[in-house]
ROMIZA-399215 format. One record per residue: residue in one letter; x, y, z of N, C-alpha, C in turn. Coordinates in Angstrom, 3 decimals. Layout:
BEGIN
PT   tiza      neast     nnorth        nup     caeast    canorth       caup      ceast     cnorth        cup
PT      a          X          Y          Z          X          Y          Z          X          Y          Z
...
END
This chain:
BEGIN
PT   tiza      neast     nnorth        nup     caeast    canorth       caup      ceast     cnorth        cup
PT      m     43.247    -80.895     56.369     43.828    -80.214     55.241     45.292    -79.914     55.542
PT      n     46.142    -80.162     54.556     47.570    -79.887     54.689     47.853    -78.453     54.253
PT      r     48.344    -77.610     55.166     48.677    -76.217     54.841     50.184    -76.065     54.858
PT      i     50.727    -75.544     53.748     52.172    -75.360     53.644     52.454    -73.915     53.261
PT      d     53.335    -73.284     54.027     53.802    -71.942     53.688     55.241    -72.095     53.202
PT      y     55.408    -72.066     51.891     56.728    -72.297     51.307     57.708    -71.175     51.613
PT      r     57.233    -69.986     51.986     58.159    -68.934     52.412     58.930    -69.389     53.645
PT      h     58.248    -70.131     54.517     58.918    -70.617     55.722     59.686    -71.903     55.469
PT      v     59.233    -72.711     54.544     59.993    -73.913     54.171     61.353    -73.493     53.613
PT      f     61.354    -72.454     52.780     62.587    -71.944     52.178     62.967    -70.607     52.811
PT      r     62.868    -70.555     54.123     63.092    -69.333     54.894     64.416    -68.647     54.551
PT      e     65.460    -69.419     54.398     66.790    -68.859     54.144     66.818    -67.981     52.884
PT      v     66.020    -68.348     51.877     66.076    -67.601     50.618     64.897    -66.654     50.391
PT      y     63.889    -66.681     51.262     62.735    -65.789     51.083     62.463    -64.871     52.271
PT      v     63.152    -65.049     53.379     62.961    -64.181     54.543     64.347    -63.685     54.978
PT      p     64.852    -62.659     54.282     66.223    -62.210     54.541     66.323    -61.213     55.685
PT      p     67.501    -61.138     56.313     67.725    -60.078     57.291     67.911    -58.747     56.549
PT      r     67.612    -57.658     57.210     67.692    -56.324     56.601     69.142    -55.828     56.520
PT      d     69.479    -55.215     55.391     70.774    -54.553     55.172     71.992    -55.459     55.361
PT      v     71.822    -56.741     55.105     72.926    -57.689     55.196     73.016    -58.418     53.868
PT      v     74.238    -58.602     53.377     74.415    -59.435     52.192     74.609    -60.856     52.691
PT      a     73.783    -61.769     52.196     73.842    -63.165     52.624     74.214    -64.049     51.440
PT      r     75.019    -65.029     51.723     75.356    -66.043     50.723     74.397    -67.205     50.952
PT      v     73.636    -67.588     49.921     72.611    -68.615     50.058     72.721    -69.626     48.919
PT      v     72.065    -70.741     49.105     71.902    -71.704     48.022     70.403    -71.776     47.746
PT      v     70.021    -71.286     46.579     68.618    -71.302     46.185     68.311    -72.724     45.725
PT      p     67.340    -73.382     46.358     67.071    -74.786     46.044     66.466    -74.956     44.649
PT      p     66.559    -76.159     44.093     65.885    -76.396     42.821     64.384    -76.244     43.027
PT      r     63.721    -75.710     42.027     62.286    -75.486     42.159     61.662    -75.395     40.778
PT      r     60.333    -75.437     40.759     59.603    -75.253     39.505     58.735    -74.024     39.648
PT      c     58.735    -73.216     38.595     57.996    -71.957     38.622     57.183    -71.788     37.353
PT      l     56.036    -71.148     37.504     55.339    -70.650     36.328     56.215    -69.526     35.802
PT      a     56.425    -69.473     34.488     57.356    -68.499     33.921     56.816    -67.901     32.636
PT      i     57.063    -66.617     32.466     56.771    -65.910     31.225     57.970    -65.018     30.918
PT      d     58.482    -65.125     29.699     59.584    -64.286     29.245     59.032    -63.063     28.513
PT      g     59.745    -61.948     28.611     59.333    -60.744     27.910     60.493    -59.793     27.748
PT      e     60.198    -58.661     27.165     61.228    -57.638     27.010     60.615    -56.266     27.164
PT      g     61.460    -55.326     27.531     61.017    -53.957     27.731     61.026    -53.600     29.202
PT      p     60.653    -52.379     29.513     60.619    -51.935     30.906     59.543    -52.676     31.707
PT      l     59.668    -52.620     33.014     58.703    -53.301     33.876     57.418    -52.505     34.083
PT      d     57.328    -51.337     33.521     56.101    -50.555     33.664     55.247    -50.586     32.389
PT      t     55.403    -51.660     31.603     54.658    -51.784     30.350     53.413    -52.642     30.520
PT      k     52.551    -52.555     29.534     51.337    -53.364     29.509     51.686    -54.858     29.428
PT      a     52.726    -55.206     28.679     53.129    -56.610     28.534     53.554    -57.201     29.882
PT      f     54.301    -56.428     30.668     54.722    -56.908     31.978     53.519    -57.078     32.900
PT      r     52.643    -56.100     32.937     51.449    -56.193     33.779     50.572    -57.379     33.372
PT      a     50.462    -57.627     32.067     49.676    -58.774     31.584     50.318    -60.094     32.013
PT      a     51.637    -60.165     31.966     52.344    -61.378     32.390     52.116    -61.638     33.873
PT      v     52.218    -60.600     34.687     51.996    -60.736     36.127     50.558    -61.168     36.397
PT      a     49.608    -60.532     35.732     48.198    -60.886     35.938     47.936    -62.340     35.546
PT      a     48.508    -62.789     34.441     48.316    -64.175     33.997     48.907    -65.162     34.993
PT      l     50.114    -64.875     35.483     50.744    -65.783     36.457     49.938    -65.848     37.745
PT      r     49.512    -64.705     38.231     48.762    -64.691     39.494     47.410    -65.379     39.353
PT      a     46.746    -65.187     38.217     45.444    -65.835     38.004     45.608    -67.354     37.915
PT      l     46.623    -67.802     37.188     46.853    -69.240     37.074     47.287    -69.829     38.414
PT      d     48.114    -69.122     39.154     48.536    -69.565     40.483     47.324    -69.730     41.398
PT      k     46.418    -68.770     41.364     45.206    -68.837     42.187     44.349    -70.034     41.791
PT      a     44.211    -70.275     40.498     43.419    -71.420     40.024     44.059    -72.746     40.444
PT      l     45.375    -72.833     40.348     46.077    -74.052     40.760     45.926    -74.281     42.261
PT      r     46.063    -73.217     43.055     45.904    -73.350     44.512     44.499    -73.819     44.860
PT      r     43.504    -73.242     44.190     42.110    -73.628     44.441     41.876    -75.097     44.065
PT      r     42.404    -75.529     42.926     42.215    -76.914     42.480     42.869    -77.909     43.438
PT      l     44.080    -77.610     43.886     44.770    -78.524     44.799     44.108    -78.546     46.174
PT      k     43.569    -77.421     46.586     42.897    -77.355     47.887     41.622    -78.196     47.882
PT      r     40.893    -78.175     46.766     39.634    -78.914     46.667     39.828    -80.353     46.194
PT      g     41.013    -80.686     45.738     41.279    -82.015     45.198     41.503    -83.052     46.281
PT      p     41.837    -84.273     45.877     42.006    -85.370     46.835     43.161    -85.162     47.820
PT      m     44.168    -84.367     47.424     45.303    -84.120     48.323     44.954    -83.110     49.404
PT      a     43.944    -82.274     49.154     43.544    -81.198     50.072     44.765    -80.384     50.502
PT      l     45.555    -79.973     49.526     46.765    -79.208     49.790     46.471    -77.721     49.706
PT      d     46.723    -77.027     50.788     46.526    -75.584     50.849     47.904    -74.950     51.002
PT      f     48.283    -74.122     50.042     49.586    -73.464     50.131     49.437    -71.989     49.819
PT      s     50.300    -71.197     50.429     50.241    -69.758     50.209     50.943    -69.401     48.904
PT      s     50.491    -68.337     48.295     51.120    -67.854     47.068     52.507    -67.321     47.408
PT      m     53.455    -67.618     46.548     54.828    -67.175     46.779     55.055    -65.791     46.188
PT      p     56.126    -65.139     46.587     56.422    -63.808     46.047     56.744    -63.867     44.549
PT      l     56.382    -62.817     43.865     56.682    -62.668     42.452     58.180    -62.421     42.283
PT      e     58.809    -63.153     41.358     60.235    -62.984     41.080     60.390    -62.490     39.650
PT      v     61.286    -61.540     39.464     61.579    -61.042     38.129     63.077    -61.163     37.893
PT      q     63.440    -61.977     36.910     64.843    -62.093     36.521     65.102    -61.092     35.409
PT      r     66.126    -60.274     35.595     66.526    -59.323     34.556     67.727    -59.911     33.842
PT      h     67.629    -59.993     32.528     68.694    -60.552     31.700     69.393    -59.413     30.975
PT      a     69.960    -59.703     29.835     70.652    -58.698     29.041     69.708    -57.551     28.669
PT      a     70.223    -56.363     28.749     69.516    -55.142     28.345     68.115    -55.072     28.951
PT      r     67.066    -55.308     28.154     65.704    -55.089     28.613     64.890    -56.374     28.649
PT      n     65.531    -57.519     28.671     64.811    -58.797     28.724     64.529    -59.181     30.168
PT      w     63.369    -59.816     30.393     62.989    -60.239     31.731     62.228    -61.551     31.676
PT      t     62.226    -62.229     32.819     61.401    -63.415     33.032     60.675    -63.225     34.353
PT      v     59.363    -63.382     34.328     58.561    -63.307     35.546     58.329    -64.739     36.008
PT      l     58.581    -65.000     37.292     58.482    -66.346     37.856     57.563    -66.359     39.072
PT      l     56.867    -67.481     39.242     56.048    -67.687     40.429     56.191    -69.151     40.844
PT      f     56.811    -69.377     42.000     57.083    -70.714     42.535     55.810    -71.550     42.630
PT      q     55.949    -72.855     42.330     54.846    -73.803     42.469     55.330    -75.013     43.278
PT      p     54.444    -75.617     44.073     54.844    -76.790     44.858     55.141    -77.978     43.942
PT      p     55.869    -78.954     44.453     56.274    -80.106     43.638     55.112    -80.883     43.011
PT      v     53.920    -80.833     43.599     52.786    -81.586     43.042     52.234    -80.964     41.767
PT      v     52.590    -79.723     41.481     52.130    -79.081     40.251     53.024    -79.549     39.113
PT      d     52.409    -80.158     38.100     53.161    -80.617     36.942     52.632    -79.948     35.675
PT      a     53.303    -80.208     34.553     52.935    -79.571     33.286     51.505    -79.911     32.876
PT      a     51.061    -81.134     33.126     49.702    -81.537     32.754     48.668    -80.730     33.537
PT      l     48.910    -80.518     34.815     47.985    -79.733     35.640     47.951    -78.280     35.164
PT      v     49.113    -77.730     34.844     49.178    -76.352     34.350     48.415    -76.232     33.038
PT      t     48.628    -77.171     32.125     47.933    -77.150     30.833     46.427    -77.270     31.020
PT      s     46.007    -78.143     31.918     44.583    -78.337     32.194     43.944    -77.055     32.735
PT      e     44.616    -76.408     33.680     44.080    -75.171     34.248     44.091    -74.043     33.227
PT      q     45.129    -73.981     32.403     45.176    -72.960     31.349     44.010    -73.130     30.388
PT      a     43.707    -74.375     30.034     42.600    -74.642     29.108     41.268    -74.194     29.715
PT      a     41.129    -74.360     31.023     39.894    -73.963     31.695     39.792    -72.444     31.847
PT      m     40.910    -71.752     31.668     40.952    -70.294     31.834     41.365    -69.637     30.521
PT      a     40.696    -69.948     29.456     41.070    -69.484     28.119     41.234    -67.972     28.025
PT      d     40.529    -67.235     28.863     40.613    -65.778     28.779     41.954    -65.213     29.236
PT      i     42.766    -65.973     29.972     44.068    -65.461     30.401     45.227    -66.281     29.856
PT      t     44.970    -67.160     28.926     46.039    -67.991     28.385     47.102    -67.117     27.728
PT      v     48.325    -67.357     28.094     49.464    -66.665     27.501     50.301    -67.729     26.803
PT      a     50.545    -67.558     25.527     51.216    -68.576     24.722     52.579    -68.967     25.287
PT      r     53.285    -68.034     25.849     54.644    -68.341     26.305     54.724    -68.685     27.792
PT      l     53.587    -68.900     28.442     53.587    -69.303     29.840     53.932    -70.778     29.932
PT      e     54.852    -71.103     30.833     55.255    -72.495     30.994     55.616    -72.775     32.445
PT      l     55.644    -74.059     32.780     56.154    -74.495     34.077     57.618    -74.837     33.844
PT      r     58.505    -74.066     34.442     59.935    -74.183     34.153     60.702    -74.692     35.373
PT      p     61.485    -75.766     35.192     62.347    -76.206     36.299     63.570    -75.291     36.400
PT      l     63.926    -74.940     37.618     65.108    -74.121     37.848     66.076    -74.907     38.721
PT      p     67.354    -74.915     38.364     68.329    -75.698     39.122     68.723    -75.021     40.436
PT      e     69.333    -75.800     41.303     69.922    -75.244     42.515     71.046    -74.301     42.099
PT      v     71.138    -73.171     42.769     72.161    -72.202     42.399     72.655    -71.448     43.638
PT      p     73.980    -71.317     43.780     74.499    -70.471     44.850     74.319    -69.004     44.452
PT      a     74.038    -68.164     45.432     73.750    -66.762     45.120     74.090    -65.864     46.301
PT      l     74.101    -64.574     46.024     74.174    -63.545     47.048     72.856    -62.798     47.014
PT      q     72.364    -62.399     48.175     71.117    -61.639     48.198     71.128    -60.641     49.342
PT      t     70.292    -59.622     49.186     70.133    -58.607     50.217     68.720    -58.053     50.145
PT      l     68.225    -57.581     51.261     66.910    -56.950     51.304     67.082    -55.482     50.949
PT      h     66.308    -55.037     49.985     66.326    -53.636     49.567     65.033    -53.002     50.059
PT      a     65.130    -52.178     51.082     63.939    -51.574     51.687     63.831    -50.113     51.267
PT      a     63.765    -49.903     49.966     63.625    -48.557     49.412     62.923    -48.681     48.064
PT      a     62.699    -47.563     47.414     62.002    -47.570     46.130     62.770    -48.379     45.086
PT      m     62.015    -48.990     44.154     62.641    -49.819     43.115     63.597    -49.040     42.229
PT      d     63.402    -47.750     42.080     64.299    -46.993     41.211     65.681    -46.805     41.839
PT      t     65.857    -47.248     43.082     67.177    -47.193     43.725     67.756    -48.596     43.928
PT      v     67.253    -49.585     43.183     67.727    -50.958     43.333     69.210    -51.087     42.963
PT      d     69.739    -50.126     42.198     71.165    -50.161     41.853     72.037    -50.111     43.106
PT      d     71.553    -49.471     44.175     72.299    -49.436     45.441     72.500    -50.857     45.976
PT      a     71.443    -51.650     45.933     71.530    -53.037     46.406     72.445    -53.847     45.503
PT      l     72.361    -53.628     44.203     73.230    -54.352     43.265     74.700    -54.002     43.507
PT      q     74.979    -52.743     43.835     76.346    -52.336     44.144     76.833    -52.983     45.438
PT      r     75.948    -53.108     46.436     76.325    -53.799     47.680     76.689    -55.248     47.405
PT      l     75.896    -55.899     46.553     76.179    -57.296     46.203     77.510    -57.410     45.456
PT      a     77.756    -56.506     44.516     79.005    -56.535     43.748     80.213    -56.280     44.646
PT      a     80.083    -55.337     45.580     81.186    -55.041     46.502     81.469    -56.233     47.407
PT      f     80.405    -56.876     47.890     80.581    -58.057     48.740     81.284    -59.158     47.956
PT      a     80.849    -59.394     46.735     81.453    -60.440     45.898     82.932    -60.147     45.664
PT      a     83.250    -58.917     45.311     84.638    -58.541     45.062     85.488    -58.692     46.322
PT      g     84.935    -58.310     47.466     85.658    -58.412     48.733     85.879    -59.835     49.209
PT      h     85.114    -60.786     48.668     85.237    -62.183     49.079     85.728    -63.088     47.948
PT      g     86.211    -62.489     46.866     86.755    -63.266     45.750     85.710    -64.096     45.008
PT      l     84.483    -63.619     44.981     83.399    -64.339     44.307     83.113    -63.697     42.956
PT      h     82.627    -64.493     42.024     82.280    -63.991     40.698     80.777    -64.095     40.498
PT      l     80.184    -63.010     40.030     78.741    -62.953     39.838     78.362    -63.284     38.393
PT      a     77.260    -63.988     38.238     76.716    -64.252     36.909     76.048    -62.977     36.408
PT      a     75.794    -62.924     35.121     75.120    -61.761     34.537     73.668    -61.718     34.998
PT      g     73.106    -60.538     35.005     71.704    -60.380     35.370     71.481    -60.411     36.868
PT      h     70.238    -60.205     37.260     69.870    -60.261     38.669     68.389    -60.585     38.793
PT      t     67.986    -60.932     40.005     66.599    -61.256     40.288     66.098    -60.331     41.389
PT      t     64.894    -59.789     41.186     64.239    -59.027     42.231     62.999    -59.811     42.647
PT      i     62.764    -59.870     43.939     61.651    -60.641     44.488     60.797    -59.682     45.318
PT      d     59.537    -59.563     44.925     58.609    -58.635     45.560     58.077    -59.249     46.853
PT      l     58.489    -58.717     47.988     58.042    -59.236     49.278     56.827    -58.484     49.814
PT      g     56.218    -57.666     48.961     55.027    -56.920     49.356     53.768    -57.765     49.253
PT      d     52.655    -57.120     49.361     51.343    -57.751     49.319     51.020    -58.181     47.888
PT      p     50.756    -59.495     47.651     50.481    -59.962     46.291     49.192    -59.412     45.696
PT      r     48.344    -58.808     46.513     47.105    -58.219     45.998     47.328    -56.814     45.445
PT      k     48.518    -56.269     45.669     48.840    -54.925     45.187     49.716    -55.029     43.941
PT      p     49.877    -53.931     43.209     50.735    -53.972     42.018     52.151    -54.408     42.388
PT      p     52.826    -55.129     41.481     54.173    -55.600     41.780     55.121    -54.452     42.145
PT      f     55.924    -54.685     43.147     56.967    -53.770     43.585     56.419    -52.401     43.997
PT      s     55.193    -52.370     44.504     54.620    -51.120     44.995     55.022    -50.885     46.452
PT      c     55.501    -51.920     47.090     55.954    -51.839     48.476     57.473    -51.677     48.465
PT      n     58.021    -50.987     49.427     59.469    -50.802     49.496     60.124    -51.951     50.247
PT      k     59.875    -53.163     49.785     60.457    -54.341     50.415     60.735    -55.364     49.309
PT      t     61.961    -55.334     48.806     62.345    -56.160     47.676     63.616    -56.921     48.009
PT      l     63.616    -58.194     47.711     64.816    -59.018     47.845     65.562    -58.946     46.523
PT      v     66.837    -58.621     46.570     67.649    -58.537     45.349     68.689    -59.652     45.417
PT      r     68.730    -60.446     44.336     69.593    -61.639     44.313     70.441    -61.644     43.045
PT      r     71.710    -62.044     43.211     72.595    -62.274     42.059     73.182    -63.664     42.207
PT      d     73.082    -64.447     41.140     73.657    -65.794     41.142     75.174    -65.696     41.083
PT      l     75.834    -66.672     41.689     77.281    -66.750     41.627     77.677    -67.570     40.407
PT      a     78.728    -67.111     39.730     79.188    -67.812     38.511     80.078    -68.983     38.888
END
């Protein structure tokens, strides 16, 4: 059986040093994605996370039992914050997962089907990131560190930011004080 831990494959962007702002290139990837709006403590956000995690688990199980015998670990939950209160929840998928496989698994799991769930390709992007080892309500501190670093190095940041939950995927999102905060460079 082939076992792949994508956190270690993409170590530079998923295993950050503590209290350091790092300049990274986030590789192109495909993620299960759901768009939404409102605060992250809403029923809609929790439903989106539950749907992504359930589909991710089903895809991992199918690939593990299939002819490829591919066993991969679940990746950290990513939340992109856009203008005002809009968000996108993302969950990385290995290259062998395609839209047909996602559609097939969704059909088999009718009870968790979310109309706006899709497999979305994301381009390679240069970014700044830092590990935020404190409560999520203080994430503005990490965002200020990123902005100060960018200003001090003549870099321009794109709008919005991404938070990546490095805690236990079996627990509620961002319940652990270990979050990667990322801002794309413009």
